[in-house]
Structure formats: C-alpha cells, structure tokens
N, C-alpha and C positions, 0 to 999 in steps of 0.2 A: 444097918447101912443100906443106902438107897442109891440107885443110879439117878442122878439129877440132871435136868437140862434147864439152864437159866432162861426165863421168859424174856429177858431183855436182849442178851447177846447170843442166845441160842447155843452156847457152849455146853458140852456134856461133861459131867463130873462124876465118874464112877466111884462108888463107896463114900458118897458125901454124907455128912452128919449135920442134921438141922441145928442151927444156932452156932455152928462152928464154920462150916463150909458154905452154907446158904441160909437165907432168911426169907420168911414168908410174910407178905403184906397183902391183905385183901384177896386171898386165893391166888396170888402170883408169887413165884419163887425167884429170888435174885441171888446171884453169886456175891461174894464179898466185894469185888470191885464195882459191880453195878449198884450194890447197896450203898457204897461210899458216894457214888455219883448222885444217887437219889437223895441222900442226906444233905449233900452239899447244895444241890439245887433248891431243896426245900429251905435250907438255912438262908441262902441268898435271897429268896423270895420273902421270907418272913422278916428279914432285916430291913426291907423296904417299908414294912408296915409300921405305923406309929406306936401301936401297942399289940401285945400278944393276946390271942384268944384261941381257945381250943378248937372252936368251930372253923376258924381261918386255917389253922394247922391241918385239920382233917381234910378240908377242901383242897388245899394246896397239895397235900400228900397224894390224894386221890388223883388229881389232875396230872401231876408229874409222873406218877406211877403208870397211868394210862399212856402218857406220851412216851415213856421209856420202853414200855412193853408192847409196842405196835407189832 
C-alpha cells in the first residue's frame, strides 16, 4: 500500500492500491474519478475523427493528460 496524491486533483489517498484506487499514465497518477474524466474526454475527441488510429489515440491521450495534470 502506498500514500498516493492524484496529479490532477491533488487529493491524497492513503493506502491506495495501483489498478484499484489509482491508475498511471505516462508517469502521471490519476485517481478513479480523474481517470474517468480523462477517458471521457479522449472518447469524445476520438468520436469527432472519421476513423480510428492508434497514433491519433496516443496523441489525444497525451494532450488531454497534460491538460488535466497542470
């Protein structure tokens, strides 16, 4: 168990378990609620694209993650 601080909302979560209480993307840790916000924003952006590509997904994920974790 780890004391975890979300990089997006800056809330502390004592005794957090990775994969259950927080998720890690590109060396940034997100709590469950911020992870849902990230996934939703990426999903909305990808739905605007005419076709899916992995490079577009990675680019959008990186951009949204950096915006959320300011």
